[in-house]
N, C-alpha and C positions, 0 to 999 in steps of 0.2 A: 049374842056372843057365840052361840053354837052354830052360827051360819057358816056354810062351807066357804073357805077362802081358797082362791086359786091364784096361780102365778103365771104370768105371761112369759113364754120362752120362744126364742128364735135362734136359729143357727145359720151359719153361712160358711162357705169355703171359697178361697180365692188363690190366685197365683201371686206369690209375694215377689215384689220388685226390689226389696231392700238390698239384697246381695248384688243386684245390677246397678243400684244407685249410689252405693257408698262402699268405701274400703273397710270401714269399721262397722260391720253389721251387728256385732254384739252390742256396741254402744247405742246404735239406733234402736234395736229391739228393747234395750233397757229404758230408753227415753219413752218409747211407746208404752211399755208396761207402767212406768211411773205416771204418765198422763192418764192412762186408762184406769188405773187403780184409784187415783184421786177422784176422778170424775165419777166412777162407779160407786165409790163409797158415799160421795155427796148425794147421788141420785138413788141410793138404795138398791143398786144393781149388783148381782153376783154373776159369776161365770168363769169361763176358762178359755185359754188360747193355746193352740198348738202351732208351733213354728217348726216345720220339718219337711224334708223332701220338696223344697221349693213352694210350699203351700202354707197358707194360714187356714186354720179351722177354728172357729170360735162359736161358743154357745153363750148367750146372754139370757138372764132371767130377772124378773122384777115387775114393777108397775108398767103396764102397756105403754103409756105415753112416754115414760122415761126411756124404756128400751127402744122405742121407735125413734126417739130423738137421737140416741146414740147410733142407731143404725144409719140415720141420715148422715151423721158425721163420718161413719165408717165408709159409706158409699163414696164419699168425696175424697177420701184419703189417697194421696198419690203413691203410697208405699205398696199398693197392690192393684191388681186388675183382674178381669174375668171373674167378677164376684157373682156367685150363685147363692142367692138367699133362699133357704128352704121354707116351706110353709110354716107360719107361726102357729102356736097352739097354747092352750092353758093346761097346766099340770097341777096336781094336788100339792106338791111341795117342791122346793128347790133341790136340784141335784148338786149344785156347787155352793151351798149355803155358807160354808166356812171361808170362802174366798171372794174378795172383791174382784180378783182376776187371777185365778190359778194359771200357771204357765208351765208348759212342757216344751223344751227346746230340743236342739239337735244333740244327740249323744249316741254312742254305739248301741247301748241298750234300747233306746227309743227307736233308732233306725231298724234294728232287728225285729222288735216287737211290731212296729208299724208295718213292716213287710209281711210278717206272719199273720197279723190281724187282717190285712188287706186280702191275702190269699184265702184265709179261713172264712171270712165273712163275704168274700167276693165283692169287696168294696170297689164300687165304680162311682166316681164323682158325680156323674150325670143322674144317678138314681139313689144317692145316699139319703138317709133320713136323719132328723134331729136325734132320735134315739140311738142310731148307729154311731153318729159322730160323738155324742156324749159318752157312749160306752167306750169308744176308742180313747178319748181323752182320759176318762176315769181309769181305764186299764193302764194307760201310760203313766198316770200319776202314781199308781201302785207300783209299777215297774221302776220308774225313775225317781219318783218323789217330785212333788210340785214345788215350784218356787213360790213361797207364800208372801203376802204383803208384809211390809215392815210393821204396820200397825194393823194386826188382825181385827176383824169385825168383833164387836163386843158380844160375848156369849153370856146369856142370862141363865144362871143355874139356881135361882131362887135363894140367893144369899141374903 
């Protein structure tokens, strides 16, 4: 029981095509979130998705086989292109443990913060890291507030 447990995590960024493919991008993003949250909850995956400035940024964490299965689905999804998957790694604990899929979308606050973060951290998509993308999403969650799943993951508080 005292064995060290680790969590597999992977991140990617891509150019989103939703706004080019549909007139109602809000409805399409909502469908994407509902599908992702249901699948992630079923597979025990947590994570977060950023949809801003024509890009998707996503961090997934959980069992390696489950996360890689989801990444295969993501790679084939026609709603984005130019997918850059960052090196996977194991971490001690989940960063997004309370969300099956936290979401940060387009808002004036998010756009301003995204711009400031990009300048401050010298964010370049070609050299970004999982830690940097996770920090960006977490910061945006604090600035904007994440859209949380309708059925939050069960929390065990020893009751």
